[in-house]
KEBA-351320 format. One record per atom (N, C-alpha, C, CB): residue in three letters; residue number from 0; x, y, z. Coordinates in Angstrom, 3 decimals, always signed. Atoms other than C-alpha are relative to their C-alpha. Glycine has a CB too. Layout:
N
+-------+------+----------+----------+----------+
: pavex : voba :        X :        Y :        Z :
+-------+------+----------+----------+----------+
:   ALA :  NUM :        X :        Y :        Z :
...
+-------+------+----------+----------+----------+
END
This chain:
105
+-------+------+----------+----------+----------+
: pavex : voba :        X :        Y :        Z :
+-------+------+----------+----------+----------+
:   MET :    0 :   +1.434 :   -0.089 :   +0.792 :
:   MET :    0 :   -5.366 :   +1.845 :  +21.504 :
:   MET :    0 :   -0.268 :   -2.025 :   -0.479 :
:   MET :    0 :   +0.290 :   +1.423 :   -1.896 :
:   THR :    1 :   +0.062 :   +1.778 :   +0.347 :
:   THR :    1 :   -6.867 :   -1.980 :  +20.264 :
:   THR :    1 :   -0.357 :   +0.114 :   -1.329 :
:   THR :    1 :   -1.242 :   -1.097 :   +0.897 :
:   ARG :    2 :   +0.239 :   +0.382 :   +1.633 :
:   ARG :    2 :   -6.701 :   -3.074 :  +16.728 :
:   ARG :    2 :   -1.289 :   -0.463 :   -0.516 :
:   ARG :    2 :   +0.887 :   -1.122 :   -0.427 :
:   PRO :    3 :   +0.995 :   +0.519 :   +0.954 :
:   PRO :    3 :   -9.714 :   -3.429 :  +14.609 :
:   PRO :    3 :   +0.159 :   -1.841 :   -0.358 :
:   PRO :    3 :   +0.264 :   +0.997 :   -1.465 :
:   ALA :    4 :   -0.787 :   +1.522 :   +0.657 :
:   ALA :    4 :   -9.334 :   -7.219 :  +14.396 :
:   ALA :    4 :   -0.321 :   -0.482 :   -1.867 :
:   ALA :    4 :   -0.850 :   -1.584 :   +1.142 :
:   ASP :    5 :   -0.070 :   -0.333 :   +1.418 :
:   ASP :    5 :   -9.942 :   -6.819 :  +10.471 :
:   ASP :    5 :   +1.103 :   +0.625 :   -0.995 :
:   ASP :    5 :   -0.880 :   +0.721 :   -0.078 :
:   LEU :    6 :   -1.941 :   -0.334 :   +0.484 :
:   LEU :    6 :   -6.291 :   -5.152 :  +10.243 :
:   LEU :    6 :   +1.169 :   -0.072 :   +0.878 :
:   LEU :    6 :   +0.320 :   +1.550 :   -0.440 :
:   ARG :    7 :   -1.407 :   +0.634 :   -0.700 :
:   ARG :    7 :   -3.565 :   -7.121 :  +10.780 :
:   ARG :    7 :   +1.004 :   -0.488 :   -1.330 :
:   ARG :    7 :   -0.435 :   -1.598 :   +1.147 :
:   ARG :    8 :   -1.194 :   +0.530 :   +0.777 :
:   ARG :    8 :   -0.335 :   -7.331 :   +9.274 :
:   ARG :    8 :   +0.027 :   -1.206 :   -1.221 :
:   ARG :    8 :   +0.832 :   -0.485 :   +1.048 :
:   GLU :    9 :   +0.036 :   +1.598 :   +0.386 :
:   GLU :    9 :   -0.711 :  -11.005 :   +8.638 :
:   GLU :    9 :   -0.915 :   -0.021 :   -1.305 :
:   GLU :    9 :   -0.736 :   -1.075 :   +1.340 :
:   ALA :   10 :   +0.959 :   -0.179 :   +1.357 :
:   ALA :   10 :   -3.682 :  -10.275 :   +6.089 :
:   ALA :   10 :   +1.017 :   +0.608 :   -1.178 :
:   ALA :   10 :   -1.453 :   +1.234 :   +0.312 :
:   PHE :   11 :   -0.021 :   -0.524 :   +1.046 :
:   PHE :   11 :   -1.540 :   -8.254 :   +3.931 :
:   PHE :   11 :   +1.452 :   -0.067 :   -0.424 :
:   PHE :   11 :   -0.602 :   +1.214 :   +0.079 :
:   PRO :   12 :   -1.272 :   +0.045 :   +0.363 :
:   PRO :   12 :   +1.667 :   -9.768 :   +3.546 :
:   PRO :   12 :   +1.064 :   +0.565 :   -1.471 :
:   PRO :   12 :   -0.010 :   -1.198 :   +0.142 :
:   ALA :   13 :   -0.511 :   -0.645 :   +1.490 :
:   ALA :   13 :   +2.186 :   -8.543 :   -0.237 :
:   ALA :   13 :   +0.258 :   +1.551 :   +0.232 :
:   ALA :   13 :   -1.283 :   -0.179 :   -1.335 :
:   LEU :   14 :   +0.423 :   -1.827 :   -0.354 :
:   LEU :   14 :   +1.262 :   -4.833 :   +0.820 :
:   LEU :   14 :   +1.139 :   +0.146 :   +0.974 :
:   LEU :   14 :   -1.863 :   +0.484 :   +0.925 :
:   ALA :   15 :   -0.963 :   -0.420 :   -1.252 :
:   ALA :   15 :   +3.644 :   -5.046 :   +3.994 :
:   ALA :   15 :   +1.445 :   -0.318 :   -0.500 :
:   ALA :   15 :   -0.344 :   -0.925 :   +1.514 :
:   ASN :   16 :   -1.433 :   +0.046 :   +0.562 :
:   ASN :   16 :   +6.651 :   -6.099 :   +1.841 :
:   ASN :   16 :   +0.339 :   +1.154 :   -1.367 :
:   ASN :   16 :   +0.217 :   -1.680 :   -0.554 :
:   PHE :   17 :   -0.534 :   -1.239 :   +1.034 :
:   PHE :   17 :   +6.179 :   -3.218 :   -1.019 :
:   PHE :   17 :   +0.186 :   +1.031 :   +1.110 :
:   PHE :   17 :   -1.219 :   +0.603 :   -1.375 :
:   LEU :   18 :   -0.865 :   -1.545 :   -0.974 :
:   LEU :   18 :   +5.955 :   -0.423 :   +1.603 :
:   LEU :   18 :   +1.338 :   -0.182 :   +0.756 :
:   LEU :   18 :   -1.017 :   +0.597 :   +1.440 :
:   THR :   19 :   -1.282 :   -0.022 :   -0.616 :
:   THR :   19 :   +8.584 :   -1.477 :   +3.589 :
:   THR :   19 :   +1.509 :   -0.659 :   -1.258 :
:   THR :   19 :   -0.307 :   -1.112 :   +1.542 :
:   GLY :   20 :   -1.515 :   +0.333 :   +0.323 :
:   GLY :   20 :  +10.871 :   -2.409 :   +0.776 :
:   GLY :   20 :   -0.044 :   +1.195 :   -1.168 :
:   GLY :   20 :   +0.432 :   -1.874 :   -0.598 :
:   TYR :   21 :   +0.174 :   -0.854 :   +0.507 :
:   TYR :   21 :   +9.719 :   +0.418 :   -1.487 :
:   TYR :   21 :   -0.508 :   +1.813 :   +0.649 :
:   TYR :   21 :   -0.683 :   -0.711 :   -0.707 :
:   LEU :   22 :   +0.374 :   -0.915 :   -0.121 :
:   LEU :   22 :   +8.098 :   +2.883 :   +0.313 :
:   LEU :   22 :   +0.481 :   +0.441 :   +1.388 :
:   LEU :   22 :   -1.182 :   -0.055 :   -0.328 :
:   HIS :   23 :   -0.679 :   -0.165 :   -1.321 :
:   HIS :   23 :  +11.055 :   +3.384 :   +3.139 :
:   HIS :   23 :   -0.112 :   +1.570 :   +0.353 :
:   HIS :   23 :   +1.621 :   -0.530 :   -0.073 :
:   GLU :   24 :   -0.240 :   -1.453 :   -0.411 :
:   GLU :   24 :  +12.226 :   +6.448 :   +4.444 :
:   GLU :   24 :   +0.595 :   +0.556 :   -0.889 :
:   GLU :   24 :   +0.701 :   +0.258 :   +1.139 :
:   ASP :   25 :   -0.627 :   -0.781 :   +1.347 :
:   ASP :   25 :  +14.346 :   +7.155 :   +1.374 :
:   ASP :   25 :   -0.929 :   -0.324 :   -0.825 :
:   ASP :   25 :   +1.488 :   -0.411 :   -0.623 :
:   TYR :   26 :   +1.086 :   +0.525 :   +1.253 :
:   TYR :   26 :  +11.735 :   +6.376 :   -1.134 :
:   TYR :   26 :   -0.327 :   +1.637 :   -0.648 :
:   TYR :   26 :   -1.833 :   -1.012 :   +0.776 :
:   PRO :   27 :   -0.291 :   -1.014 :   +1.102 :
:   PRO :   27 :  +11.504 :  +10.077 :   -1.990 :
:   PRO :   27 :   +1.207 :   -0.066 :   -0.912 :
:   PRO :   27 :   +0.095 :   +1.232 :   +0.590 :
:   VAL :   28 :   -1.336 :   -0.441 :   +0.443 :
:   VAL :   28 :  +15.359 :  +10.116 :   -2.828 :
:   VAL :   28 :   +0.042 :   -1.024 :   -1.170 :
:   VAL :   28 :   +1.301 :   -0.096 :   +1.188 :
:   THR :   29 :   -0.462 :   +0.830 :   +0.373 :
:   THR :   29 :  +15.236 :   +6.340 :   -3.999 :
:   THR :   29 :   -0.961 :   -0.010 :   -1.306 :
:   THR :   29 :   +0.152 :   -1.027 :   +0.963 :
:   HIS :   30 :   +0.987 :   -0.145 :   +1.468 :
:   HIS :   30 :  +11.942 :   +6.976 :   -6.510 :
:   HIS :   30 :   -0.254 :   +1.028 :   -0.260 :
:   HIS :   30 :   -1.280 :   -0.541 :   -0.123 :
:   GLY :   31 :   +0.612 :   -1.417 :   +0.052 :
:   GLY :   31 :  +11.119 :  +10.223 :   -6.567 :
:   GLY :   31 :   -1.238 :   +0.543 :   +0.518 :
:   GLY :   31 :   -0.123 :   +0.289 :   -1.137 :
:   SER :   32 :   +1.076 :   -0.472 :   +0.484 :
:   SER :   32 :   +7.506 :  +10.002 :   -6.574 :
:   SER :   32 :   -0.146 :   -1.690 :   +0.426 :
:   SER :   32 :   -0.171 :   +0.874 :   -1.605 :
:   LEU :   33 :   +1.160 :   +0.890 :   +0.176 :
:   LEU :   33 :   +4.679 :   +7.532 :   -5.455 :
:   LEU :   33 :   +0.053 :   -1.052 :   -1.184 :
:   LEU :   33 :   -1.194 :   +0.870 :   -0.199 :
:   ALA :   34 :   -0.157 :   +0.652 :   +1.171 :
:   ALA :   34 :   +4.764 :   +6.526 :   -9.131 :
:   ALA :   34 :   +1.054 :   -0.437 :   -0.283 :
:   ALA :   34 :   -0.290 :   +0.558 :   -0.872 :
:   ASN :   35 :   -1.176 :   +0.454 :   +0.962 :
:   ASN :   35 :   +7.706 :   +5.800 :  -10.049 :
:   ASN :   35 :   +0.409 :   -0.808 :   +1.560 :
:   ASN :   35 :   +1.313 :   +1.477 :   -0.944 :
:   ALA :   36 :   -0.174 :   +1.341 :   -0.844 :
:   ALA :   36 :   +8.087 :   +3.475 :   -6.390 :
:   ALA :   36 :   -0.964 :   -1.163 :   -0.559 :
:   ALA :   36 :   -0.390 :   +0.285 :   +1.652 :
:   VAL :   37 :   +1.234 :   +0.764 :   +0.586 :
:   VAL :   37 :   +4.989 :   +1.635 :   -8.119 :
:   VAL :   37 :   +0.684 :   -0.973 :   -1.155 :
:   VAL :   37 :   -1.252 :   +1.156 :   -0.712 :
:   ARG :   38 :   -0.297 :   +0.323 :   +1.456 :
:   ARG :   38 :   +6.686 :   +1.423 :  -11.588 :
:   ARG :   38 :   +1.516 :   -1.015 :   +0.372 :
:   ARG :   38 :   +0.280 :   +1.716 :   -1.138 :
:   ALA :   39 :   -1.230 :   +0.548 :   -0.386 :
:   ALA :   39 :  +10.079 :   -0.019 :   -9.491 :
:   ALA :   39 :   -0.204 :   -1.082 :   +0.530 :
:   ALA :   39 :   +0.735 :   +0.700 :   +0.773 :
:   PHE :   40 :   +0.962 :   +1.152 :   -0.134 :
:   PHE :   40 :   +7.864 :   -2.436 :   -7.932 :
:   PHE :   40 :   -0.376 :   -1.429 :   -1.158 :
:   PHE :   40 :   -1.233 :   +0.796 :   +0.154 :
:   ILE :   41 :   +0.497 :   +0.953 :   +0.941 :
:   ILE :   41 :   +6.512 :   -3.886 :  -11.071 :
:   ILE :   41 :   +0.857 :   -0.741 :   -0.522 :
:   ILE :   41 :   -0.629 :   +0.481 :   -0.941 :
:   ALA :   42 :   -0.973 :   +0.471 :   +0.241 :
:   ALA :   42 :   +9.568 :   -4.028 :  -12.438 :
:   ALA :   42 :   +0.829 :   -1.324 :   +0.304 :
:   ALA :   42 :   +0.375 :   +0.738 :   +0.222 :
:   ASP :   43 :   -0.742 :   +0.982 :   -0.512 :
:   ASP :   43 :  +11.278 :   -6.468 :  -10.086 :
:   ASP :   43 :   -1.399 :   -1.084 :   +0.261 :
:   ASP :   43 :   +1.003 :   +0.558 :   +1.419 :
:   ALA :   44 :   +0.675 :   +0.272 :   -0.356 :
:   ALA :   44 :   +7.877 :   -8.018 :   -9.502 :
:   ALA :   44 :   -0.868 :   -0.992 :   -0.814 :
:   ALA :   44 :   -0.248 :   +0.882 :   +0.390 :
:   ALA :   45 :   +0.534 :   +0.648 :   +0.644 :
:   ALA :   45 :   +6.854 :  -11.417 :  -10.728 :
:   ALA :   45 :   -1.564 :   +0.411 :   -0.111 :
:   ALA :   45 :   +0.347 :   -1.143 :   +0.412 :
:   PRO :   46 :   +1.539 :   -0.147 :   +0.425 :
:   PRO :   46 :   +2.845 :  -11.162 :  -12.526 :
:   PRO :   46 :   -0.952 :   -0.603 :   +1.790 :
:   PRO :   46 :   -0.363 :   -1.432 :   -1.833 :
:   ALA :   47 :   +0.948 :   +0.444 :   -1.042 :
:   ALA :   47 :   +1.390 :  -13.193 :   -9.204 :
:   ALA :   47 :   +0.466 :   +0.940 :   +1.200 :
:   ALA :   47 :   +0.091 :   -1.706 :   +0.343 :
:   GLN :   48 :   -0.344 :   -0.642 :   -1.249 :
:   GLN :   48 :   +3.206 :  -11.192 :   -6.387 :
:   GLN :   48 :   -0.818 :   +1.697 :   -0.649 :
:   GLN :   48 :   +2.116 :   -0.088 :   +0.415 :
:   ARG :   49 :   +0.465 :   -1.731 :   +0.121 :
:   ARG :   49 :   +1.623 :   -7.857 :   -8.498 :
:   ARG :   49 :   -1.216 :   -0.203 :   +0.047 :
:   ARG :   49 :   +0.360 :   +0.993 :   -1.376 :
:   ARG :   50 :   +1.532 :   -0.017 :   -0.267 :
:   ARG :   50 :   -1.689 :   -9.739 :   -8.607 :
:   ARG :   50 :   -0.810 :   -0.073 :   +1.129 :
:   ARG :   50 :   -0.454 :   -0.833 :   -0.532 :
:   GLN :   51 :   +0.098 :   -0.012 :   -1.294 :
:   GLN :   51 :   -1.593 :  -10.408 :   -4.995 :
:   GLN :   51 :   -0.097 :   +1.219 :   +1.077 :
:   GLN :   51 :   +0.909 :   -0.641 :   +0.221 :
:   LEU :   52 :   +0.090 :   -1.497 :   -0.517 :
:   LEU :   52 :   -0.583 :   -6.607 :   -3.806 :
:   LEU :   52 :   -1.155 :   +0.243 :   -0.460 :
:   LEU :   52 :   +1.047 :   +1.092 :   -0.452 :
:   VAL :   53 :   +1.855 :   -0.695 :   +0.281 :
:   VAL :   53 :   -3.811 :   -5.599 :   -5.892 :
:   VAL :   53 :   -1.390 :   -0.588 :   +0.650 :
:   VAL :   53 :   -0.470 :   -0.219 :   -1.710 :
:   GLU :   54 :   +1.235 :   +0.245 :   -0.708 :
:   GLU :   54 :   -5.886 :   -7.912 :   -3.967 :
:   GLU :   54 :   -0.242 :   +0.561 :   +1.060 :
:   GLU :   54 :   -0.189 :   -1.106 :   +0.267 :
:   GLU :   55 :   -0.474 :   -0.418 :   -1.013 :
:   GLU :   55 :   -4.385 :   -7.043 :   -0.791 :
:   GLU :   55 :   -0.324 :   +1.717 :   -0.173 :
:   GLU :   55 :   +1.499 :   -0.547 :   +0.116 :
:   LEU :   56 :   +0.692 :   -1.628 :   +0.242 :
:   LEU :   56 :   -4.972 :   -3.299 :   -1.879 :
:   LEU :   56 :   -1.384 :   -0.071 :   -0.269 :
:   LEU :   56 :   +0.620 :   +0.876 :   -1.334 :
:   GLU :   57 :   +1.362 :   -0.118 :   +0.251 :
:   GLU :   57 :   -8.765 :   -3.869 :   -3.084 :
:   GLU :   57 :   -0.376 :   +0.180 :   +1.129 :
:   GLU :   57 :   -0.675 :   -0.981 :   -0.635 :
:   THR :   58 :   +0.915 :   +0.469 :   -1.136 :
:   THR :   58 :   -9.559 :   -5.900 :   +0.101 :
:   THR :   58 :   +0.094 :   +1.823 :   +1.401 :
:   THR :   58 :   +1.020 :   -2.060 :   +0.835 :
:   LEU :   59 :   +0.025 :   -1.423 :   -1.045 :
:   LEU :   59 :   -7.907 :   -2.835 :   +2.673 :
:   LEU :   59 :   -0.695 :   +1.273 :   -0.422 :
:   LEU :   59 :   +1.486 :   +0.548 :   +0.264 :
:   THR :   60 :   +0.581 :   -1.140 :   -0.065 :
:   THR :   60 :   -9.246 :   -0.059 :   +0.985 :
:   THR :   60 :   -1.406 :   -0.293 :   +0.068 :
:   THR :   60 :   +0.373 :   +0.836 :   -1.032 :
:   ARG :   61 :   +1.667 :   +0.078 :   -0.621 :
:   ARG :   61 :  -12.866 :   -1.839 :   +1.580 :
:   ARG :   61 :   -0.190 :   -0.114 :   +1.399 :
:   ARG :   61 :   -0.821 :   -1.274 :   -0.505 :
:   ARG :   62 :   -0.091 :   -0.352 :   -1.029 :
:   ARG :   62 :  -11.861 :   -2.360 :   +4.612 :
:   ARG :   62 :   -0.073 :   +1.259 :   +0.963 :
:   ARG :   62 :   +0.649 :   -0.386 :   -0.018 :
:   LEU :   63 :   +0.205 :   -0.961 :   -0.559 :
:   LEU :   63 :  -11.217 :   +0.919 :   +5.250 :
:   LEU :   63 :   -0.843 :   +1.346 :   -0.031 :
:   LEU :   63 :   +0.794 :   +0.097 :   +0.024 :
:   SER :   64 :   +1.060 :   -1.455 :   +0.298 :
:   SER :   64 :  -13.708 :   +2.991 :   +3.597 :
:   SER :   64 :   -0.806 :   +0.426 :   +1.317 :
:   SER :   64 :   -1.357 :   -0.357 :   -1.301 :
:   GLY :   65 :   +1.071 :   -0.447 :   -1.388 :
:   GLY :   65 :  -15.505 :   +4.853 :   +6.300 :
:   GLY :   65 :   +0.809 :   +0.409 :   +1.081 :
:   GLY :   65 :   -0.996 :   -1.297 :   +0.670 :
:   ARG :   66 :   -0.747 :   -0.357 :   -1.385 :
:   ARG :   66 :  -12.882 :   +4.740 :   +8.832 :
:   ARG :   66 :   +0.187 :   +1.219 :   +0.146 :
:   ARG :   66 :   +1.278 :   -0.543 :   +0.217 :
:   GLN :   67 :   -0.499 :   -1.689 :   -0.120 :
:   GLN :   67 :  -11.176 :   +7.990 :  +10.417 :
:   GLN :   67 :   +1.528 :   -0.615 :   -0.397 :
:   GLN :   67 :   -0.195 :   +1.069 :   +1.965 :
:   LEU :   68 :   -1.644 :   -0.251 :   +0.703 :
:   LEU :   68 :   -7.879 :   +8.904 :   +8.454 :
:   LEU :   68 :   +0.946 :   -0.236 :   +1.173 :
:   LEU :   68 :   +0.348 :   +1.781 :   -0.668 :
:   ARG :   69 :   -0.837 :   +0.435 :   -0.770 :
:   ARG :   69 :   -6.155 :   +8.302 :  +11.547 :
:   ARG :   69 :   +0.250 :   -1.641 :   +0.404 :
:   ARG :   69 :   -0.293 :   +0.726 :   +0.955 :
:   VAL :   70 :   -0.180 :   +1.328 :   -0.128 :
:   VAL :   70 :   -6.658 :   +4.614 :  +11.934 :
:   VAL :   70 :   +1.009 :   -0.451 :   -1.667 :
:   VAL :   70 :   -1.768 :   -0.761 :   +0.241 :
:   VAL :   71 :   -0.764 :   +0.249 :   +1.475 :
:   VAL :   71 :   -5.845 :   +4.249 :   +7.972 :
:   VAL :   71 :   +1.428 :   +0.024 :   +0.161 :
:   VAL :   71 :   -0.336 :   +1.144 :   -1.143 :
:   ARG :   72 :   -1.872 :   -0.472 :   +0.123 :
:   ARG :   72 :   -2.504 :   +6.285 :   +8.664 :
:   ARG :   72 :   +0.530 :   -0.871 :   +0.870 :
:   ARG :   72 :   +0.599 :   +1.727 :   +0.555 :
:   ARG :   73 :   -1.432 :   +1.282 :   -0.886 :
:   ARG :   73 :   -1.460 :   +3.980 :  +11.819 :
:   ARG :   73 :   +0.169 :   -1.129 :   -0.204 :
:   ARG :   73 :   -0.014 :   -0.375 :   +1.429 :
:   PHE :   74 :   -0.357 :   +1.172 :   +1.123 :
:   PHE :   74 :   -2.250 :   +0.900 :   +9.575 :
:   PHE :   74 :   +1.012 :   +0.255 :   -0.519 :
:   PHE :   74 :   -0.867 :   -0.250 :   -1.101 :
:   ILE :   75 :   -1.243 :   -0.110 :   +0.747 :
:   ILE :   75 :   -0.137 :   +1.986 :   +7.206 :
:   ILE :   75 :   +1.341 :   -0.233 :   +0.574 :
:   ILE :   75 :   +0.047 :   +1.188 :   -0.479 :
:   THR :   76 :   -1.009 :   -0.476 :   -0.637 :
:   THR :   76 :   +2.527 :   +3.716 :   +9.290 :
:   THR :   76 :   +0.405 :   -0.931 :   +0.743 :
:   THR :   76 :   -0.197 :   +1.061 :   +0.620 :
:   ALA :   77 :   -0.438 :   +0.844 :   -0.766 :
:   ALA :   77 :   +2.673 :   +1.524 :  +12.328 :
:   ALA :   77 :   +0.271 :   -1.403 :   +0.083 :
:   ALA :   77 :   -0.483 :   +0.179 :   +0.615 :
:   ASP :   78 :   -0.163 :   +1.441 :   +0.074 :
:   ASP :   78 :   +1.218 :   -1.718 :  +11.646 :
:   ASP :   78 :   +0.752 :   -0.759 :   -1.074 :
:   ASP :   78 :   -1.184 :   -0.477 :   -0.021 :
:   LEU :   79 :   -0.781 :   +0.486 :   +1.430 :
:   LEU :   79 :   +2.624 :   -1.922 :   +7.789 :
:   LEU :   79 :   +1.254 :   +0.349 :   -0.002 :
:   LEU :   79 :   -0.526 :   +0.579 :   -1.327 :
:   ARG :   80 :   -0.824 :   -0.798 :   -0.083 :
:   ARG :   80 :   +5.295 :   +0.310 :   +8.642 :
:   ARG :   80 :   +0.680 :   +0.579 :   -1.479 :
:   ARG :   80 :   +0.816 :   -0.602 :   +0.886 :
:   SER :   81 :   -0.426 :   -0.848 :   +1.123 :
:   SER :   81 :   +5.628 :   +2.456 :   +5.687 :
:   SER :   81 :   +0.257 :   +1.397 :   +0.315 :
:   SER :   81 :   -0.966 :   -0.027 :   -1.028 :
:   ARG :   82 :   -0.380 :   -1.702 :   -0.477 :
:   ARG :   82 :   +7.306 :   +5.934 :   +5.617 :
:   ARG :   82 :   -0.827 :   +0.412 :   -0.950 :
:   ARG :   82 :   +1.719 :   +0.763 :   -0.127 :
:   TRP :   83 :   +1.313 :   -1.084 :   +1.307 :
:   TRP :   83 :   +4.553 :   +6.988 :   +2.892 :
:   TRP :   83 :   -1.585 :   -0.272 :   +1.139 :
:   TRP :   83 :   -0.401 :   -1.317 :   -2.569 :
:   GLU :   84 :   +1.408 :   -0.185 :   -0.752 :
:   GLU :   84 :   +1.743 :   +8.249 :   +4.864 :
:   GLU :   84 :   -0.951 :   +0.927 :   -1.090 :
:   GLU :   84 :   +0.238 :   +0.915 :   +1.675 :
:   PRO :   85 :   +0.977 :   -1.052 :   +1.075 :
:   PRO :   85 :   -1.619 :   +8.996 :   +3.114 :
:   PRO :   85 :   -0.189 :   +0.792 :   +0.714 :
:   PRO :   85 :   -1.386 :   -0.355 :   -0.661 :
:   ARG :   86 :   +0.592 :   -1.142 :   -0.395 :
:   ARG :   86 :   -3.339 :  +12.106 :   +3.431 :
:   ARG :   86 :   -1.064 :   +0.183 :   +0.182 :
:   ARG :   86 :   +0.160 :   +0.732 :   -0.519 :
:   SER :   87 :   +1.995 :   +0.308 :   -0.066 :
:   SER :   87 :   -6.992 :  +10.661 :   +2.706 :
:   SER :   87 :   +0.416 :   -0.893 :   -0.620 :
:   SER :   87 :   -1.504 :   +1.013 :   -0.739 :
:   HIS :   88 :   +0.982 :   +1.302 :   +0.656 :
:   HIS :   88 :   -8.893 :   +8.100 :   +1.706 :
:   HIS :   88 :   +0.211 :   +0.215 :   -1.168 :
:   HIS :   88 :   -1.641 :   -0.107 :   +0.221 :
:   ASP :   89 :   -0.025 :   -0.122 :   +1.681 :
:   ASP :   89 :   -8.353 :   +9.122 :   -1.743 :
:   ASP :   89 :   +1.291 :   -0.690 :   -0.461 :
:   ASP :   89 :   +0.024 :   +1.701 :   -0.604 :
:   ASP :   90 :   -1.364 :   +0.117 :   +0.689 :
:   ASP :   90 :   -4.442 :   +8.679 :   -1.980 :
:   ASP :   90 :   +0.299 :   -1.770 :   +0.308 :
:   ASP :   90 :   +1.345 :   +1.256 :   +0.830 :
:   LEU :   91 :   -0.138 :   +1.492 :   +0.567 :
:   LEU :   91 :   -4.596 :   +5.030 :   -1.057 :
:   LEU :   91 :   -1.008 :   -0.772 :   -1.055 :
:   LEU :   91 :   -0.038 :   -0.849 :   +1.187 :
:   ARG :   92 :   +0.629 :   +0.130 :   +1.119 :
:   ARG :   92 :   -7.125 :   +4.643 :   -3.643 :
:   ARG :   92 :   +0.831 :   +0.404 :   -1.308 :
:   ARG :   92 :   -1.168 :   +0.730 :   +0.157 :
:   GLN :   93 :   -0.997 :   -0.432 :   +1.339 :
:   GLN :   93 :   -4.936 :   +6.426 :   -6.172 :
:   GLN :   93 :   +1.156 :   -1.112 :   -0.122 :
:   GLN :   93 :   +0.840 :   +1.677 :   +0.241 :
:   LEU :   94 :   -1.213 :   +1.103 :   +0.081 :
:   LEU :   94 :   -2.272 :   +3.629 :   -5.082 :
:   LEU :   94 :   -0.409 :   -1.083 :   -0.237 :
:   LEU :   94 :   +0.809 :   -0.229 :   +1.111 :
:   LEU :   95 :   +0.613 :   +0.919 :   +0.509 :
:   LEU :   95 :   -4.822 :   +1.048 :   -6.020 :
:   LEU :   95 :   +0.573 :   +0.068 :   -1.452 :
:   LEU :   95 :   -1.456 :   +0.131 :   +0.212 :
:   ASP :   96 :   +0.150 :   -0.815 :   +1.750 :
:   ASP :   96 :   -5.403 :   +3.333 :   -9.444 :
:   ASP :   96 :   +1.420 :   -0.549 :   -0.482 :
:   ASP :   96 :   -0.063 :   +2.250 :   -0.106 :
:   LEU :   97 :   -1.062 :   -0.026 :   +0.977 :
:   LEU :   97 :   -1.347 :   +3.170 :  -10.123 :
:   LEU :   97 :   +0.390 :   -1.604 :   -0.069 :
:   LEU :   97 :   +1.308 :   +1.062 :   +0.482 :
:   PHE :   98 :   +0.207 :   +1.822 :   +0.410 :
:   PHE :   98 :   -1.145 :   -0.997 :   -9.818 :
:   PHE :   98 :   -1.223 :   -0.292 :   -1.074 :
:   PHE :   98 :   -0.526 :   -1.040 :   +1.612 :
:   ARG :   99 :   +0.785 :   +0.628 :   +0.846 :
:   ARG :   99 :   -4.249 :   -1.520 :  -11.767 :
:   ARG :   99 :   +0.362 :   +0.585 :   -1.056 :
:   ARG :   99 :   -1.317 :   -0.012 :   +0.225 :
:   GLY :  100 :   -0.477 :   -0.486 :   +1.050 :
:   GLY :  100 :   -3.177 :   +0.664 :  -14.239 :
:   GLY :  100 :   +1.010 :   -0.757 :   -0.932 :
:   GLY :  100 :   +0.452 :   +1.045 :   +0.404 :
:   SER :  101 :   -1.039 :   +0.780 :   +0.791 :
:   SER :  101 :   +0.082 :   -1.548 :  -14.870 :
:   SER :  101 :   -0.940 :   -1.049 :   -0.326 :
:   SER :  101 :   +1.433 :   -0.506 :   +0.788 :
:   GLU :  102 :   -0.010 :   +1.079 :   +0.199 :
:   GLU :  102 :   -1.692 :   -4.322 :  -15.060 :
:   GLU :  102 :   -0.421 :   -0.508 :   -1.598 :
:   GLU :  102 :   -0.713 :   -0.396 :   +1.019 :
:   PRO :  103 :   +0.648 :   -0.056 :   +1.171 :
:   PRO :  103 :   -2.342 :   -5.861 :  -18.329 :
:   PRO :  103 :   -1.263 :   -0.016 :   -0.736 :
:   PRO :  103 :   +0.350 :   -0.544 :   -0.314 :
:   ARG :  104 :   +0.638 :   -0.028 :   +0.389 :
:   ARG :  104 :   -5.212 :   -5.623 :  -20.293 :
:   ARG :  104 :   -0.386 :   -1.789 :   -1.062 :
:   ARG :  104 :   +0.268 :   +1.291 :   -0.318 :
+-------+------+----------+----------+----------+
END
């Protein structure tokens, strides 16, 4: 199956790094939850890295809006190589909200 042109791993380097580095196959054991994985990344990452990740998640959320859930899951798991698999579009938005909630006001 052909990938949509606007969904390319190269367009989301910070997100790909987060997903493979923090939401890997052992993330439930290592971090216990999605929220804890986000906290660990925030503790490790520089402010510029966190901002880039939020920007990429915002872009991805817009691009995936209205797409079938299987397209969302395939892009996250196959293309971005995450072991975390969103169960709904809301899961992706909740991930974005976790990062947004961590930004200094």
